C-alpha positions in Angstrom: 0.0 0.0 0.0 2.8 2.4 0.9 4.8 1.6 -2.2 1.7 2.3 -4.4 1.2 5.7 -2.7 4.8 6.7 -3.3 4.7 5.6 -6.9 1.4 7.5 -7.5 2.8 10.7 -6.0 5.9 10.3 -8.3 3.7 9.9 -11.3 1.6 12.9 -10.4 4.7 15.0 -9.8 6.1 13.9 -13.2 2.8 14.8 -15.0 2.8 18.2 -13.2 6.4 18.9 -14.2 5.6 18.0 -17.9 2.5 20.3 -17.8 4.5 23.2 -16.3 7.3 22.8 -19.0 4.6 22.8 -21.8 3.0 25.9 -20.3 6.3 27.7 -20.2 7.1 26.6 -23.8 3.7 27.8 -25.1 3.8 31.1 -23.2 6.7 32.5 -25.2 5.5 35.9 -26.5 5.6 36.9 -30.0 8.6 39.2 -30.7 7.6 42.8 -30.9 8.2 45.3 -33.7 7.9 48.6 -31.9 8.8 50.2 -28.6 6.0 52.6 -27.9 6.7 55.4 -25.4 3.9 57.1 -23.5 4.2 60.0 -21.1 1.2 60.8 -19.0 -0.9 58.4 -21.2 0.0 60.3 -24.4 2.0 58.5 -27.1 5.2 60.5 -27.7 7.4 58.2 -29.7 7.5 54.8 -31.5 10.8 53.2 -32.1 11.6 50.3 -34.4 13.2 47.4 -32.5 15.2 46.4 -35.5 17.3 49.6 -35.3 19.8 49.8 -32.5 19.8 53.2 -30.9 19.8 55.3 -27.7 17.0 57.8 -27.0 16.6 60.4 -24.3 12.9 60.3 -23.1 10.7 62.8 -21.3 13.1 65.7 -21.5 16.1 63.6 -20.5 14.6 62.0 -17.4 15.0 58.5 -18.8 17.2 56.9 -21.4 15.9 54.1 -23.6 18.3 51.7 -25.2 17.3 49.5 -28.1 19.7 46.8 -29.1 19.4 43.2 -30.4 15.6 43.7 -30.9 15.2 44.4 -27.2 14.4 47.6 -25.2 15.5 48.7 -21.8 15.7 51.8 -19.7 19.3 52.3 -18.9 19.1 55.6 -16.9 16.5 57.4 -14.9 16.4 60.3 -12.5 13.7 58.8 -10.3 14.7 57.8 -6.8 13.9 54.1 -6.8 15.2 53.2 -10.4 12.6 50.4 -10.7 12.3 51.1 -14.4 16.0 50.5 -14.8 15.9 47.3 -12.8 13.0 45.9 -14.9 15.5 44.8 -17.5 15.1 44.1 -21.2 11.8 43.6 -22.9 11.1 42.2 -26.4 7.8 40.4 -26.4 4.5 42.0 -27.6 2.6 43.2 -24.5 5.6 43.6 -22.2 6.0 46.9 -20.5 8.5 49.1 -18.5 6.9 51.6 -16.2 8.4 54.6 -14.5 5.7 56.0 -12.2 7.6 59.1 -10.9 8.2 60.3 -14.4 4.8 59.1 -15.7 6.5 57.1 -18.5 5.7 53.7 -20.0 7.5 51.8 -22.7 5.3 49.1 -24.3 6.3 46.5 -26.9 3.9 46.2 -29.8 4.0 43.8 -32.7 1.9 42.3 -35.4 -0.5 39.8 -33.9 -0.9 36.4 -35.6 -4.5 36.2 -34.4 -3.7 32.9 -32.6 -3.6 32.9 -28.8 -2.6 29.3 -28.2 -1.9 26.2 -30.3 -2.7 22.8 -28.7 -1.5 19.8 -30.5 
């Protein structure tokens, strides 16, 4: 009886591990095409992720770096620097937010129209 219970728990754990791996694999976001910058909810810029460049945003309060099809905020004058610590984004729908400077950088891309594929 005890051996059966241990074996059953092992099988359930293996199934959960496989399901978690499949979920991570399927949740990869579509690569984005644009880094869209909003200040105080108004779109102020749209940068192509295929062009490596450095941009001063919001009057120089933040610096946006685009390289290798990814965007990141490298500098900010806000006290907590959370926007800098958010790291790189590249998937459609991902966002960097700097609340003190009322700045958001959102990745947008062309949607394939398919949310998930189950096979």
